[in-house]
N, C-alpha and C positions, 0 to 999 in steps of 0.2 A: 159324721163321716161325709165327705164330699163325694157324691155319686151321680147326681142327676145328669151330668154331661157325659157320663161314661158310656162305653159301647154295651149293647145288649147282646147276650149270647143267643144263638139260634138253637143250642142244644138243650132245649127245655120242652118237656111234655107237661102241659097243664091239664090234669085230670080232675081238677076240683069240681065238685058237684055231681060227678058221675057215680052211679051205683057201683059199689065194690062187692056186694053180695055178702058182706061181713055182718051187717046189721049194726047200726050206730049205737044202739042202747045196750048191746050185749057186752058185759065186762069180761066174760070168760068164754067167748065164742071160739070157734076153731081157729080163726085167724089170729086172735090174741095168743092162744096157747102155742101156736106154731112159732110166733115171734118170741115168746118167753123162752121156749125150749131152745130156739136157735140163737137167742140174743148174745150169748157168750161168744159164739163162733163168728158172729157178725160184728163184734166190737161194740155191742150195746149191752150195758149192764142190766141184767134182769131185775135188780133191785130198783133201778130207775123206772123200769116199766111198771112194776108192781106199786111203787110209791106213788106214781101218777094216778094209776087206776084206783087205788084205795082212797085217793083224795077226791074222787068224784067222777072218774071215768074220763075217756078221751074227749067227750063232748063239752066238758066244763071249761068255759073261757071267761076270764075276768074281763069285765067291761073296761075299756080304756077311757080315761078321762079326756075325751076329745069331742069336738063338735061334728066331726065327720063320721059317717056311718061305718059299721064293721066291715061291710062289703068294700067300701072305698079304701079302708085301711089294708084289707087283704090284697086288693089289687095293687096298691102302692108297694106292699111288701113283696109281691111277686115280681114287680118291676125291678125292685131293689136287688132281689136275688139273681135276676138275669144279669144285672151289672156286675155283681160280685163274681158270678160264675165266669163271665167274660174276662174279668180281671185275673182270675186264677188261670184261665186258658193262656192269656198273654204272658203271665209270669212263668208258668211251668213250661210253656212252649219254648220260650227263650232259653231257660235253663237246660232243658233236654237237648236243644239244638247246640248249645255250647259244649255239651258232653258228647256230641256226635250221634245223637239219637233223635227220634221223632216222638212227640208227645201226642197221644191219642186221648182227647178230652172225654170225660164222662158225660152222661146225660142227666140232667136234673129233672126229676118227676115231682110235680106238686100234686098233692092229693088231699082229699077230705075224708076223715074218719077211718078209711081203710083202702087198701089197694093190693094187687097181686104183684109179686116180684120174682126174679129168678131165684131168690132164696126162700120162697114160700109166701104165704099170705101175710100181710103186714097191717097192723092196727096203728092208729094214731098214738096209742099208748106207748109204743116203742120209741117215740121220738125220732129225730133225724137219724138215718143210717145209710151206710154204703153197702151195696150188694156186688161182690166181685163177679158173680156168675153172669150178670147182665151189664156190669159196669155203669150202674146208675146210683145216683144219690137221691134218696127219698126224703121229702120234707112235707109235713103238714104245718102250715103257717101258725096254727093255733098253739103249737108247741112252745112258742116264745112267750105266750101268755102264761103257760104252765111253768116255764122256767122262772118267771118272776113270782108267780103265786105259790108254787110248791117248794121251790128251792132257793128262795131269797136271793135271786140274782139281782143286779142293779135294776132299779125301777124303770129305767128307760130302755131296758133290753127288749121289751115287747113293741117298741115304737118302730115303724118302718124306717130304715136307714140307720139302725143301731149297729155300731161296730161289733157288738156282742153277737148279733145275728151273722155278720160276715165271718166272725171267728168260727162259729158253729159249722157253716158251710165249708170254710177253708179246712177245718179239721177233717170233715168227711172226704173232701177232695184229697187230703193228705193220705187217707187210706187207699184212694185210687192210685196215687203215686206209688205207694208201697206195692200195690198189685202189679203195676207196670214194671216195677223193679224186681218182681219175683219174691219179695220179702214175705208176703202173706203165705205163700206156699211153703217156704222154708220154716216159718214159725208153726204153721199147722202140723207139718211133719214132725217137728221137734216136740210139739205138745202131745202127739199120739204116743210118744215113747216116754212121757214124763208123768210124775205124780200130779195130783190135783193142785197141790201147792205150787209146784214148778210150772204147771200150765198157767196158773193165775199170774205168776211172776213174769212169764213171757208175754202174756196179754197186756200187762201193765206197761212193759217196754214198748209194745206195739202202739198202744194208745198215746204214750208220752211222745213217741216219735211223730205221730200224727199232729200232736199239739205243736211240736217244734216245726214241722212242715207248714203249719198254719202261720207260725211266726215268720218263716221265710217268705211266704206270700206277702204278708204285711210289710216286711222290709222292702221288698222290691216294688210293691205297689206304691209305697210312699216315695221312694227314690224317683220312680218314673212319672208318677201322676199326682203326688202330694195330696193324697186322699184323707189323711188323718188330721182330725181337729182336736182341740183341747179336750181331754177326758176320754178320748176314744180307747186308748190302750188300757186305761183303768177299767173301762166298761168290759173289754174283752177279758181282762184278768179276773174281774169279778164273776163273769160267767163261767170261766174255767174253774174257779174256786168253788162255785156253787154246785158243780157236778163232780167234785172230788169224792173219792170213795169214803174218806173219813167223814166228810160233811153229810153225805147221803145216809151213811150208817147211823150217825148220831141222830139225825132227824127221824129215820124210819124205825130204828130199834133201840136207840138210846145208848149204844155202846159200839166200840170199834173193834173189828177183827182183822188186823193187817194181813193175815194169811189168805183171806178171802178177797182181797183187793183185786180188781181187774182193770182199773183205769188209772190208779195213782191217787195220791193225796192232793188236796187243794194246793198246797205249797209246791208239790212236784209239777203239777199241771201248769201252774203259773211260771215256774222256773224254766221249763222246757219251751214254753211259748216265747218267753223273753230271750232265751238263748237263740232260737231261730230268728227272732226279730232283730236281735243285736248283730248277728253275724251275716245272715242272708246266705249262708253256705250249707249245702246238703251235708257236707262232712261233719259239721258241728252237731248234727242230729243223730249220731250213731248211739242210740240208747242201748243197743245190745252189747257194746263193748265198754260201756260206762261201768266203773266199779260201784259207784253209788249213784242213786237217782235223786 
């Protein structure tokens, strides 16, 4: 992905290295329990949380085959995410303006091991997530190593500048867009009146729409700034497939329970990203009216 000449966002809080009070070695500390309990409502699959934890905890990071130090890689990764966030600001700012509205960008908080959020304490084990209460996207950069090591994402997904990383951030920003549109409140209200299976089905549509919104960002970023290089889209699709409910369940429990899905299958996640990428239109991402996903 071509990114080094891009604008850097100012809406970033770098909290890496600061004490979170969660304790880096505690697999089931209070912060982690809060995240696991709240994960469903935040759009984070609890099985993803537990799958990472069972594989060695939030602190386990696969060494990258590189001559640069881990600290250098993390700094470059942080710089890259500033560019990606700025790019989402430009894309959604223009789209909201065209619709006669103003886009209020989220804040990206980078953290290490754990942090506090408007949605409760958060451990790195939760992976990247969006909190609507404080309109922040939370990312521990070591998650991308876990994405490769635990979930068989493309091998370059942990490298700074990977389009797969951009997809992950754009997906979380997609949840922010849903929040600004009032969709999250509507879905939560409907879930309160629904059975568990219906709640899961609504959550799947919420997540697939965020994937589609990530595709919209990629569409407009490519048209405006030609950021995509050969293999980038495949990298993003590989990351989307790696965190599909069916793939996670097969790896963590050996079988699939479709009624328990909260994010969609690998094929669905890829399909909706491609739909947004192909059209660039918000209207094409109406997962709630789609008969089939």
